[in-house]
N, C-alpha and C positions, 0 to 999 in steps of 0.2 A: 706846176705840174709838168712831167714829162711827157711828150705825145709820142705816138708810134714811130714816124719818122726819125726821132732822136734815138729812141731805142734801138731801131734799125741799124742806124749809122753806127752806135756803139758796139752792136753785136758784130758788124762788119770788122771792127777791130780787134775782136777776141781771137785767141789761137783755136785752133782746132778743138783741142782738149776742152777748153772753156766753152766753146759753143756746143759741145757734146753735153757738157754739164747743164748748160743752161737749156738745152733741148730737154734732157731727162726731167729738169725741175718743171718746165712747163707742161710737159705730158703728164707729169704726175698731178698738175692741178686741175686738169680736165676731168670733170665727175664721169665715172663710169668708163674711163677710156681703157680699152683692154690691154694689158702688159703684154700679154702674148696670146696665141691661140690657145683656145680653152680644150678641154679633153672632149667635149662633145664635136667640137669641129674637126679635131684630130681623128676621132673614130669616124666621122662622117666620110673624111677624105680617104681614109685607109679603106673603108668598106667600097668606096668608089672604084680605088684602084683593084680591089680584089675581085669586084665583079666584072672587070673590064669596061665599064662605063666612062672611065678616062684612062688615058694611056700616059703614063709618066715619061717625062724627057729628062735626058742629062742636062745640066746646068750650062754646058757649052752650047749645046744644041739650042735650049731656050734662046740664049743670047744671040745665036745666029738667026733664029726665026724673028726676033723683034729688031734685027739690023744693028745689033751691038757686036763688038768684036772684044775680045778678052785679051 
């Protein structure tokens, strides 16, 4: 039987495209893993922005705030 360290070593040798495929495969195997934000979550976030409870920021501004440069 293959152990986790061996799988990780083999994964390191994959191309980016192959790693992305492996990641998609593994995420699909996790029970109840959300594929994306659901409509309820999207509605809640939109309502927060519309009410002024949160202030949206541009992507570049967000990156600057968390100390990352683009």
